[in-house]
MIDOKE-12024 format. One line per field, with one value per residue (C-alpha): z, y, x; residue number from 1. Coordinates in steps of 0.05 Angstrom, whole numbers, plus 32768, in hexadecimal, padded with zeros to 4 digits. Each point is the difference from the previous one (the first is absolute). Layout:
MIDOKE-12024
pz	(Z ...)
py	(Y ...)
px	(X ...)
seq	(NUM ...)
end
This chain:
MIDOKE-12024
pz	(882C 7FF5 8038 7FF3 802A 7FEF 8039 8000 7FFD 8020 801B 7FEB 800B 8018 8008 8039 7FED 8030 8012 7FFA 8045 8012 8041 8028 803C 7FF3 801D 7FD8 800A 7FF8 7FCD 8037 8020 7FC0 7FEE 7FBF 7FCA 7FF2 7FB7 7FC8 7FB6 7FE4 7FDB 7FF1 8004 8001 7FCF 802D 802E 7FEE 8018 7FEA 7FCA 7FE1 8000 801B 7FED 8032 8005 8002 7FCA 7FFD 800B 802C 8041 803A 804B 802F 804A 802F 8010 7FBD 7FD5 8005 7FF5 7FD0 7FE6 7FB7 7FE6 803D 7FF3 8033 7FE7 801F 7FEB 800C 7FF2 7FD9 803C 8028 7FD0 801D 7FC5 7FBB 7FF7 7FC2 7FD8 802E 803F 7FE3 7FF1 8045 8024 7FD8 8014 804A)
py	(82A4 8048 8032 8048 801C 8011 8006 803A 7FFE 7FC0 7FE3 7FC0 7FE5 7FB9 7FCE 7FD0 7FB6 7FD7 7FBC 7FC4 7FEA 7FB6 7FF1 7FC7 7FE2 8025 8042 803C 8041 803D 8035 8033 7FD4 7FF1 8026 8026 7FE2 8021 7FEB 8025 800E 8044 801F 8046 8023 8048 8020 7FFA 802E 803B 8003 803A 8013 7FBA 7FD2 7FBB 7FCB 7FCE 7FB9 7FE2 7FFF 7FF0 7FB6 7FF3 7FDB 8020 7FF9 803B 800E 7FF2 8049 801E 802F 8020 7FD9 801C 7FE6 8009 7FE2 7FD2 7FE4 800B 8017 8017 803C 7FF4 8026 7FD8 8001 7FD8 7FC6 7FC9 7FD0 7FF0 7FB8 7FDD 7FC6 7FCA 8023 8008 7FB6 7FED 802D 7FE4 7FB8 800B)
px	(89CB 8011 800A 7FEC 8039 8048 8032 8031 804C 801E 7FBF 7FDD 7FB9 7FFD 7FC7 800C 8002 7FD7 801D 7FD3 7FEA 8002 7FDD 801E 7FDD 7FBF 8018 7FE8 8025 7FD3 8014 800C 8036 8026 803E 7FFF 802C 8043 8000 7FDD 7FFB 8013 7FC3 801C 8043 8016 8030 803D 8027 802C 8047 802C 7FCE 8000 7FC3 8011 7FCC 7FE5 801B 7FBA 7FCB 7FB5 7FF4 803E 7FF6 8023 800C 7FF8 8004 7FC7 7FF3 8014 7FD7 7FBB 7FC0 7FCC 7FBE 7FEA 7FBF 7FFB 8046 8038 8044 8041 8029 804A 8040 8032 802F 7FCC 8001 802C 8005 7FE5 7FEA 801A 7FE2 801C 7FE8 7FBA 7FFB 801A 7FCE 7FC5 8011 7FF0)
seq	(1 2 3 4 5 6 7 8 9 10 11 12 13 14 15 16 17 18 19 20 21 22 23 24 25 26 27 28 29 30 31 32 33 34 35 36 37 38 39 40 41 42 43 44 45 46 47 48 49 50 51 52 53 54 55 56 57 58 59 60 61 62 63 64 65 66 67 68 69 70 71 72 73 74 75 76 77 78 79 80 81 82 83 84 85 86 87 88 89 90 91 92 93 94 95 96 97 98 99 100 101 102 103 104 105 106)
end
């Protein structure tokens, strides 16, 4: 999946990763009552930020899974897909290989 948008400076574009829903007891939670996930996959990155005339590259790259704050970033919609534009400072953590495997076992 290619996105036709390139973020500027120290911003990244993220696609939220929806968790698999397992319904217990027959209760179905409507989509409007669900909280949005705070985990996503980076789909595009900016060139980095400038400090004292020097370009500092971002710590994340396309394909990384990240955690971000509940109210972080700005939501955008491109070709009926929802994305989030975040500054690198709003990224809380980058998930490694072991964390990815653990989150998929739920």
